[in-house]
Structures are given as C-alpha cells and as structure tokens.
C-alpha positions, 0 to 999 in steps of 0.5 A, spaced: 323 353 633 326 353 640 327 358 645 333 362 645 336 360 638 341 364 635 341 362 628 335 361 623 335 358 616 331 361 610 330 355 605 328 357 598 324 352 593 321 353 586 314 350 585 307 349 586 306 343 591 303 344 598 309 340 601 316 344 600 320 337 599 316 336 593 318 342 590 325 344 587 330 346 592 334 353 590 338 355 596 338 357 603 340 363 607 342 363 614 341 369 619 346 368 625 347 372 632 340 373 633 338 376 640 335 370 644 328 370 645 323 365 647 320 360 641 315 364 637 317 371 638 323 372 633 320 376 627 323 375 620 322 379 614 323 375 607 323 379 601 324 376 594 326 381 588 329 380 581 335 384 579 337 386 572 339 380 570 333 376 572 336 373 578 332 372 584 335 375 590 332 373 597 333 378 603 332 375 610 332 380 616 331 379 623 327 385 625 329 386 632 336 386 632 337 388 624 341 381 623 340 380 615 342 375 610 342 375 602 341 369 597 342 370 590 339 365 585 342 365 578 337 364 572 341 357 570 338 354 577 331 355 574 327 349 571 327 349 564 320 351 561 318 344 559 320 341 566 315 347 569 310 345 564 310 338 566 310 339 573 304 343 572 300 338 569 303 332 574 300 337 579 293 338 576 293 330 575 295 329 582 290 334 585 284 330 582 285 324 586 
C-alpha cells in the first residue's frame, strides 16, 4: 500500500496454507481509477460467490468511488480432489513440526 494509489490488485488463491504463495494462484482482478487517498484509507469489499455452473465469481469494489472489478474462475482451474486430499495431508504433517 502507498499514498494516492490509483489501482489495486486483488489476488485469489486456493488452499489452506498460511502463506498465500504456498497455495494455488487462481487469478486476479484489478480495480482502477480509485480516488486518491492516504495509505490505509481505501476500503475494498471483496465478495465470493458460485454461479449456476459452479464457477467462482469474485467481485472487488472500492467503497468510496464505486469502482468495481469481477473475476470468474471456471471449475477447470480447480485442483482435482486427489491433489486437494494430498495437500491437506501434507499441511497436517507440516503443522506438527
């Protein structure tokens, strides 16, 4: 974050790990033309929903100016169930250390 920034990237990850980069990156949406404000004063609301096809829809909205961005993540980008199970097992093993 910085003063008077005009763009914000909202990155979406799938996973249970504490660090974002240890999870699977699914995509990002960008909010642009944000009214200039001091660092820490921009408020962004992010909503996650599923559409009728099971795709993840991410909507990010900057509250004061109303700038909005959407991202749709199709099911084919999701991890297969066996990979998810293995990641959960690995996370539990790593958590015990």
